[in-house]
SEKELUM-684019 format. One line per 4 residues: their letters; for each residue y, x, z of N, C-alpha, C. Coordinates in Angstrom, 2 decimals, m for minus. Layout:
BEGIN
A) Y:X:Z:Y:X:Z:Y:X:Z  ...;
END
This chain:
BEGIN
MSLF) 5.36:m22.10:m3.99:4.50:m21.03:m3.47:5.17:m20.40:m2.26  4.53:m20.48:m1.09:5.09:m19.93:0.13:4.69:m18.47:0.29  5.55:m17.73:0.97:5.28:m16.32:1.27:5.56:m16.09:2.75  4.60:m15.46:3.42:4.72:m15.13:4.84:4.69:m13.61:5.00;
AIVP) 5.16:m13.15:6.15:5.09:m11.71:6.46:4.30:m11.52:7.75  3.43:m10.51:7.76:2.65:m10.16:8.94:3.02:m8.75:9.37  3.41:m8.62:10.64:3.87:m7.33:11.17:3.00:m6.93:12.37  2.00:m6.08:12.17:1.23:m5.56:13.31:2.11:m4.64:14.16;
AAGL) 2.17:m4.94:15.47:3.04:m4.16:16.36:2.35:m3.89:17.69  1.03:m3.70:17.65:0.25:m3.57:18.88:m0.17:m2.14:19.19  0.44:m1.18:18.51:0.07:0.21:18.76:0.56:0.71:20.11  0.04:1.85:20.54:0.36:2.41:21.85:1.38:3.54:21.81;
SRRM) 1.82:3.91:20.62:2.86:4.96:20.47:2.46:6.27:21.14  1.18:6.61:21.09:0.72:7.81:21.79:1.39:9.08:21.25  1.48:9.21:19.94:2.05:10.43:19.37:3.55:10.53:19.59  4.21:9.38:19.75:5.65:9.40:20.01:5.93:9.75:21.46;
GQPK) 5.06:9.31:22.37:5.27:9.59:23.78:6.13:8.58:24.49  6.58:7.55:23.79:7.36:6.45:24.35:7.24:5.27:23.40  7.56:4.04:23.87:7.44:2.87:22.98:8.38:2.99:21.77  7.82:3.24:20.62:8.65:3.60:19.47:9.39:2.41:18.85;
LVMD) 8.88:1.20:19.01:9.50:0.06:18.32:10.82:m0.36:18.93  11.09:0.08:20.18:12.37:m0.25:20.80:13.30:0.97:20.86  12.91:2.04:20.19:13.77:3.22:20.12:14.98:2.93:19.24  16.07:3.65:19.52:17.26:3.51:18.70:17.07:4.24:17.37;
LGGK) 17.52:3.59:16.32:17.48:4.20:14.98:18.79:3.84:14.28  19.77:4.71:14.46:21.07:4.47:13.84:21.79:3.25:14.38  21.72:3.03:15.70:22.45:1.93:16.30:21.69:0.63:16.38  20.47:0.59:15.89:19.62:m0.58:15.98:18.23:m0.14:16.43;
TVIE) 17.51:m1.04:17.07:16.13:m0.68:17.42:15.28:m0.65:16.15  14.16:0.04:16.25:13.23:0.13:15.12:12.79:m1.26:14.67  12.39:m2.11:15.63:11.90:m3.43:15.25:13.02:m4.29:14.67  14.24:m4.13:15.14:15.36:m4.90:14.59:15.58:m4.56:13.13;
RLLT) 15.52:m3.28:12.81:15.74:m2.89:11.41:14.73:m3.55:10.49  13.47:m3.58:10.91:12.46:m4.16:10.04:12.60:m5.68:9.96  12.74:m6.35:11.10:12.76:m7.81:11.10:13.99:m8.37:10.40  15.11:m7.70:10.51:16.29:m8.19:9.79:16.12:m8.02:8.28;
TLSH) 15.48:m6.95:7.87:15.21:m6.78:6.44:14.26:m7.86:5.94  13.29:m8.23:6.75:12.32:m9.25:6.34:12.90:m10.66:6.34  14.13:m10.82:6.81:14.77:m12.14:6.82:15.30:m12.47:5.43  14.42:m12.40:4.47:14.72:m12.75:3.08:14.49:m14.25:2.91;
PRVQ) 15.32:m14.93:2.13:15.16:m16.39:2.00:13.81:m16.84:1.47  13.08:m15.96:0.79:11.77:m16.35:0.25:10.66:m16.17:1.28  10.94:m15.53:2.41:9.93:m15.34:3.45:10.00:m16.52:4.41  9.00:m17.37:4.36:9.02:m18.60:5.16:8.90:m18.31:6.65;
ETVV) 8.03:m17.38:7.01:7.86:m17.04:8.43:7.33:m15.62:8.54  7.79:m14.91:9.57:7.28:m13.59:9.89:6.53:m13.66:11.21  5.30:m13.18:11.23:4.47:m13.19:12.44:4.33:m11.75:12.94  4.77:m11.51:14.17:4.67:m10.20:14.80:3.57:m10.25:15.85;
VFRR) 2.59:m9.37:15.74:1.47:m9.34:16.69:1.60:m8.10:17.57  1.69:m8.33:18.90:1.83:m7.19:19.79:1.03:m7.38:21.06  0.98:m6.32:21.88:0.12:m6.28:23.05:0.68:m7.12:24.20  m0.22:m7.64:25.00:0.20:m8.30:26.24:0.80:m7.26:27.18;
GDDK) 1.82:m7.66:27.90:2.47:m6.74:28.80:3.56:m5.92:28.15  3.73:m6.02:26.84:4.80:m5.28:26.16:6.08:m6.10:26.28  6.57:m6.20:27.51:7.70:m7.09:27.80:8.99:m6.63:27.15  9.18:m5.33:27.05:10.41:m4.82:26.44:10.50:m5.24:24.97;
LASV) 9.41:m5.08:24.24:9.41:m5.48:22.84:9.64:m6.98:22.71  8.98:m7.76:23.55:9.15:m9.21:23.51:10.60:m9.59:23.76  11.24:m8.91:24.71:12.64:m9.19:25.04:13.57:m8.84:23.89  13.33:m7.69:23.26:14.18:m7.26:22.14:14.09:m8.26:20.99;
IKEL) 12.87:m8.68:20.66:12.70:m9.64:19.56:13.36:m10.97:19.90  13.21:m11.42:21.13:13.82:m12.68:21.54:15.33:m12.62:21.43  15.92:m11.50:21.85:17.37:m11.35:21.80:17.91:m11.31:20.37  17.08:m10.90:19.42:17.52:m10.89:18.03:17.78:m12.31:17.52;
DLPN) 17.05:m13.27:18.09:17.23:m14.69:17.75:17.17:m14.92:16.24  16.19:m14.30:15.60:16.04:m14.44:14.15:15.25:m15.70:13.84  15.72:m16.51:12.91:14.96:m17.71:12.56:13.65:m17.35:11.87  12.65:m18.15:12.12:11.35:m18.01:11.44:10.60:m16.73:11.80;
VHTV) 10.90:m16.16:12.96:10.10:m15.05:13.48:9.23:m15.59:14.61  7.92:m15.42:14.47:6.96:m15.95:15.43:6.20:m14.78:16.04  6.13:m14.72:17.38:5.42:m13.64:18.04:4.06:m14.12:18.55  3.07:m13.24:18.46:1.70:m13.54:18.89:1.22:m12.43:19.81;
QPET) 0.79:m12.80:21.01:0.19:m11.86:21.96:m1.24:m12.32:22.26  m2.22:m11.77:21.56:m3.62:m12.16:21.80:m4.04:m11.88:23.23  m5.01:m12.64:23.72:m5.51:m12.43:25.08:m6.13:m11.06:25.25  m6.75:m10.56:24.17:m7.28:m9.20:24.17:m6.47:m8.38:23.18;
DPPD) m5.94:m7.26:23.62:m5.10:m6.45:22.74:m5.87:m6.02:21.49  m5.30:m6.22:20.31:m5.97:m5.82:19.07:m6.20:m4.31:19.04  m7.42:m3.87:18.75:m7.70:m2.43:18.75:m7.23:m1.73:17.48  m6.94:m2.50:16.43:m6.53:m1.88:15.17:m5.75:m2.89:14.34;
MRRS) m5.26:m2.43:13.18:m4.44:m3.28:12.33:m5.21:m4.49:11.81  m6.47:m4.27:11.47:m7.27:m5.38:10.95:m7.33:m6.53:11.94  m7.55:m6.24:13.21:m7.65:m7.31:14.21:m6.30:m7.99:14.39  m5.22:m7.23:14.34:m3.90:m7.83:14.43:m3.67:m8.80:13.27;
VEHA) m4.06:m8.38:12.08:m3.90:m9.24:10.91:m4.73:m10.51:11.06  m5.93:m10.40:11.59:m6.77:m11.58:11.77:m6.10:m12.59:12.70  m5.46:m12.11:13.77:m4.75:m13.02:14.67:m3.57:m13.68:13.95  m2.83:m12.90:13.17:m1.69:m13.46:12.46:m2.12:m14.48:11.42;
VETL) m3.17:m14.17:10.70:m3.68:m15.10:9.68:m4.10:m16.41:10.31  m4.76:m16.34:11.45:m5.19:m17.56:12.13:m3.98:m18.38:12.58  m2.94:m17.72:13.05:m1.72:m18.42:13.43:m1.10:m19.14:12.24  m1.01:m18.46:11.12:m0.45:m19.08:9.92:m1.31:m20.23:9.43;
RRQH) m2.63:m20.07:9.53:m3.53:m21.13:9.10:m3.31:m22.40:9.93  m3.19:m22.24:11.23:m3.00:m23.39:12.12:m1.65:m24.06:11.89  m0.63:m23.28:11.71:0.72:m23.83:11.67:1.16:m24.31:10.29  0.60:m23.71:9.24:1.11:m24.01:7.91:0.05:m24.46:6.91;
APHA) m1.21:m24.28:7.23:m2.29:m24.63:6.29:m1.95:m24.16:4.87  m1.78:m22.85:4.68:m1.35:m22.35:3.37:m2.33:m22.72:2.25  m1.75:m22.87:1.05:m2.55:m23.12:m0.15:m3.08:m21.80:m0.71  m4.07:m21.89:m1.56:m4.66:m20.69:m2.15:m3.63:m19.87:m2.93;
SDGW) m2.63:m20.54:m3.49:m1.62:m19.85:m4.29:m0.52:m19.21:m3.44  m0.48:m19.52:m2.15:0.51:m18.91:m1.26:0.14:m17.45:m1.02  1.02:m16.73:m0.38:0.74:m15.31:m0.15:1.30:m14.83:1.17  0.87:m13.62:1.55:1.41:m12.96:2.72:1.55:m11.48:2.44;
MLIP) 2.57:m10.90:3.05:2.75:m9.46:2.88:2.55:m8.78:4.22  1.96:m7.63:4.15:1.64:m6.84:5.33:2.56:m5.63:5.39  3.26:m5.48:6.52:4.03:m4.28:6.74:3.98:m3.91:8.22  3.41:m2.76:8.56:3.35:m2.35:9.97:4.75:m2.23:10.56;
ADHP) 4.85:m2.47:11.87:6.15:m2.46:12.53:6.81:m1.09:12.52  6.03:m0.03:12.30:6.61:1.31:12.32:7.03:1.78:10.93  7.34:0.82:10.05:7.94:1.13:8.74:9.35:0.51:8.72  10.30:1.06:9.48:11.56:0.35:9.74:12.66:0.50:8.71;
VLDA) 12.51:1.37:7.73:13.64:1.61:6.83:13.39:1.04:5.44  12.54:0.03:5.35:12.35:m0.66:4.08:13.69:m1.15:3.57  14.01:m0.83:2.34:15.28:m1.20:1.73:15.25:m2.67:1.32  16.30:m3.43:1.67:16.35:m4.86:1.38:16.30:m5.13:m0.12;
DVLA) 16.95:m4.29:m0.91:16.93:m4.49:m2.36:15.53:m4.25:m2.93  14.83:m3.28:m2.37:13.46:m3.02:m2.81:12.56:m4.19:m2.43  12.76:m4.73:m1.23:11.97:m5.90:m0.83:12.20:m7.05:m1.80  13.44:m7.30:m2.16:13.74:m8.37:m3.10:13.07:m8.12:m4.45;
ELIA) 13.08:m6.86:m4.88:12.43:m6.49:m6.15:10.92:m6.75:m6.09  10.31:m6.40:m4.97:8.87:m6.61:m4.83:8.52:m8.09:m4.75  9.33:m8.87:m4.05:9.08:m10.31:m3.98:9.18:m10.94:m5.36  10.17:m10.51:m6.14:10.30:m11.02:m7.50:9.08:m10.67:m8.34;
AWET) 8.58:m9.44:m8.18:7.37:m9.04:m8.91:6.17:m9.86:m8.45  6.07:m10.09:m7.16:4.95:m10.86:m6.60:4.92:m12.28:m7.16  6.08:m12.87:m7.34:6.13:m14.25:m7.79:5.68:m14.42:m9.24  5.56:m13.33:m9.96:5.05:m13.40:m11.34:3.70:m12.72:m11.48;
TAED) 3.09:m12.37:m10.35:1.83:m11.62:m10.35:0.63:m12.56:m10.38  m0.27:m12.32:m11.31:m1.51:m13.11:m11.36:m2.60:m12.48:m10.51  m2.45:m11.19:m10.18:m3.47:m10.47:m9.43:m3.49:m10.92:m7.96  m4.55:m10.52:m7.26:m4.75:m10.93:m5.87:m3.98:m10.08:m4.87;
ILIP) m3.76:m8.81:m5.22:m3.07:m7.88:m4.33:m2.02:m7.12:m5.13  m0.85:m6.94:m4.53:0.20:m6.12:m5.13:0.54:m4.99:m4.16  0.53:m3.76:m4.68:0.81:m2.58:m3.86:2.01:m1.84:m4.45  3.06:m1.61:m3.65:4.18:m0.82:m4.16:3.84:0.67:m4.13;
QHGG) 4.39:1.40:m5.08:4.18:2.83:m5.14:5.50:3.55:m5.38  5.58:4.76:m4.84:6.70:5.64:m5.14:6.13:7.04:m5.34  6.41:7.62:m6.48:5.88:8.94:m6.77:4.37:8.99:m6.77  3.73:7.88:m7.13:2.27:7.81:m7.17:1.63:7.57:m5.83;
KNGH) 2.41:7.41:m4.77:1.88:7.16:m3.43:2.03:5.69:m3.06  0.99:5.13:m2.44:1.04:3.74:m2.01:1.91:3.59:m0.78  2.62:2.45:m0.70:3.48:2.19:0.44:3.33:0.77:0.94  4.33:0.32:1.68:4.37:m1.04:2.23:5.73:m1.67:1.93;
PTFF) 5.72:m3.00:1.81:4.67:m3.97:2.13:3.66:m4.16:1.01  2.43:m4.51:1.42:1.38:m4.90:0.49:1.28:m6.41:0.49  1.15:m7.01:m0.69:1.11:m8.47:m0.83:m0.31:m8.94:m1.13  m0.69:m10.07:m0.52:m2.02:m10.63:m0.69:m1.93:m12.12:m1.01;
KWAI) m2.74:m12.57:m1.97:m2.89:m14.01:m2.20:m3.67:m14.62:m1.05  m3.26:m15.82:m0.64:m3.99:m16.48:0.44:m5.44:m16.76:0.03  m5.67:m16.89:m1.26:m7.01:m17.21:m1.75:m8.05:m16.17:m1.34  m7.63:m14.92:m1.11:m8.61:m13.89:m0.74:m8.63:m13.62:0.76;
TERI) m7.85:m14.37:1.52:m7.76:m14.12:2.96:m9.11:m14.25:3.66  m9.91:m15.21:3.23:m11.21:m15.40:3.86:m12.12:m14.18:3.70  m11.83:m13.35:2.73:m12.67:m12.19:2.49:m12.47:m11.08:3.53  m11.45:m11.23:4.36:m11.29:m10.29:5.47:m12.55:m10.27:6.32;
REIP) m13.23:m11.41:6.42:m14.45:m11.49:7.22:m15.58:m10.64:6.65  m15.49:m10.29:5.37:m16.53:m9.48:4.75:m16.36:m7.98:5.02  m15.21:m7.59:5.54:m14.95:m6.17:5.73:m15.92:m5.60:6.76  m16.63:m4.52:6.44:m17.54:m3.90:7.42:m16.79:m3.50:8.69;
NDQG) m17.49:m3.50:9.79:m16.86:m3.24:11.08:m16.21:m1.86:11.16  m16.72:m0.91:10.39:m16.18:0.44:10.47:m15.09:0.70:9.43  m14.60:m0.35:8.77:m13.58:m0.18:7.75:m12.39:m1.10:8.01  m11.27:m0.77:7.37:m10.05:m1.54:7.55:m9.71:m2.37:6.33;
LNWL) m8.47:m2.82:6.28:m8.04:m3.72:5.22:m8.05:m3.08:3.84  m8.03:m1.75:3.79:m8.08:m1.09:2.47:m9.36:m1.44:1.72  m10.38:m1.88:2.44:m11.64:m2.29:1.80:m11.39:m3.36:0.74  m10.42:m4.22:0.99:m10.15:m5.32:0.05:m9.71:m4.81:m1.32;
RTAA) m9.10:m3.63:m1.35:m8.56:m3.13:m2.61:m9.66:m2.81:m3.62  m10.84:m2.52:m3.13:m11.93:m2.16:m4.04:m13.06:m3.17:m4.02  m12.86:m4.29:m3.32:m13.91:m5.29:m3.24:m14.12:m5.98:m4.59  m15.33:m6.43:m4.81:m15.68:m7.07:m6.08:m14.83:m8.31:m6.31;
EIRL) m14.42:m8.48:m7.56:m13.71:m9.66:m8.03:m12.30:m9.80:m7.46  m11.77:m8.77:m6.84:m10.39:m8.78:m6.40:m9.56:m7.95:m7.37  m8.51:m8.58:m7.87:m7.66:m7.95:m8.89:m6.45:m7.31:m8.22  m6.09:m6.12:m8.71:m5.07:m5.30:m8.06:m3.95:m4.98:m9.04;
RKVS) m2.72:m5.04:m8.56:m1.57:m4.62:m9.35:m0.75:m3.62:m8.55  m0.31:m2.55:m9.18:0.55:m1.57:m8.53:1.92:m1.60:m9.21  2.97:m1.59:m8.38:4.34:m1.67:m8.87:5.11:m0.45:m8.40  5.67:0.30:m9.33:6.45:1.48:m8.98:7.88:1.08:m8.63;
VDSE) 8.40:1.68:m7.55:9.79:1.44:m7.15:10.48:2.78:m7.01  11.81:2.77:m7.10:12.58:4.01:m7.06:12.79:4.53:m5.65  12.71:3.65:m4.68:13.04:4.03:m3.30:11.82:4.54:m2.54  12.00:5.67:m1.84:10.92:6.19:m1.01:10.85:5.50:0.33;
SILF) 11.71:4.51:0.57:11.70:3.79:1.85:10.38:3.10:2.10  9.62:2.81:1.06:8.34:2.13:1.24:7.29:3.06:1.85  7.57:4.35:1.88:6.59:5.33:2.36:6.83:5.75:3.80  8.03:5.58:4.31:8.40:6.16:5.61:7.83:5.35:6.77;
DLDT) 7.03:6.01:7.60:6.58:5.40:8.84:7.05:6.25:10.01  6.79:5.76:11.22:7.31:6.40:12.42:6.18:6.60:13.42  5.74:7.84:13.57:4.65:8.14:14.50:5.02:9.21:15.53  5.86:10.15:15.14:6.14:11.31:15.99:7.65:11.51:16.16;
PEDH) 8.06:12.32:17.14:9.49:12.64:17.26:10.07:13.24:15.98  9.26:14.00:15.26:9.73:14.58:14.00:9.99:13.49:12.97  9.13:12.47:12.95:9.35:11.32:12.06:10.66:10.62:12.41  10.91:10.48:13.71:12.13:9.81:14.16:13.38:10.56:13.66;
QRLM) 13.34:11.86:13.76:14.47:12.65:13.29:14.65:12.50:11.78  13.55:12.50:11.07:13.62:12.34:9.61:14.19:10.98:9.23  13.78:9.93:9.94:14.28:8.60:9.64:15.74:8.45:10.04  16.16:9.10:11.11:17.57:9.10:11.47:18.40:9.69:10.33;
QHVE) 17.93:10.77:9.77:18.64:11.40:8.66:18.67:10.48:7.44  17.56:9.79:7.21:17.50:8.86:6.08:18.50:7.72:6.27  18.56:7.15:7.48:19.48:6.05:7.77:20.92:6.52:7.60  21.26:7.68:8.14:22.62:8.20:8.03:23.00:8.44:6.58;
SSER) 22.07:8.99:5.81:22.33:9.24:4.39:22.55:7.94:3.63  21.71:6.93:3.93:21.84:5.64:3.25:23.16:4.97:3.59  23.57:5.06:4.86:24.82:4.42:5.27:26.02:5.13:4.65  25.96:6.46:4.54:27.04:7.19:3.87:27.15:6.78:2.41;
ATRG) 26.00:6.63:1.75:25.99:6.23:0.35:26.58:4.82:0.18  26.27:3.94:1.14:26.79:2.57:1.07:28.31:2.57:1.25  28.80:3.33:2.22:30.25:3.39:2.44:30.99:3.99:1.25  30.30:4.91:0.55:30.97:5.57:m0.57:30.92:4.81:m1.88;
S) 30.12:3.75:m1.92:29.98:2.99:m3.18:31.10:1.98:m3.36;
END
């Protein structure tokens, strides 16, 4: 059973006021933190979808030289996460022809502090999951990454134009599993300068805890 990762990275960073994915976060760029965490041996390929003309992001990803990271720049910039996912899914379909039992996990590029141990825990849970979608939770709140069976990928086409991927969670005949984790890292995203400061504090705290263990 193969597992892929899809990383939408086509946002405009309006609330941040600067390109947030190449900002420094504890000595690493935001995108580096996420992509290195996703370099788990069970993840066959990670597809990053970003805007045309985002040369700085493209350069940073290229310099990371991470195996099995594939970048996609659609001819028309994706207006939302759903469209980014559709481009990534099509790329995976062409390159790997996934089976119905394969899966993909969705994590937006602005969720950079996902804990590697939590990711491993979620992948282990996913590999024993009979349901179509797995959603991690912390304190009763949904987080990322969200896991999807390839068998339901075609149903993205059924999503109404005014709705996003969350529509799949309540669609008929789709089975859902929620998994509680101890780490709040699944909840942290990066949209504003205040978020950046909060994540800097989180990274510093985590690194202090690691050095002290």
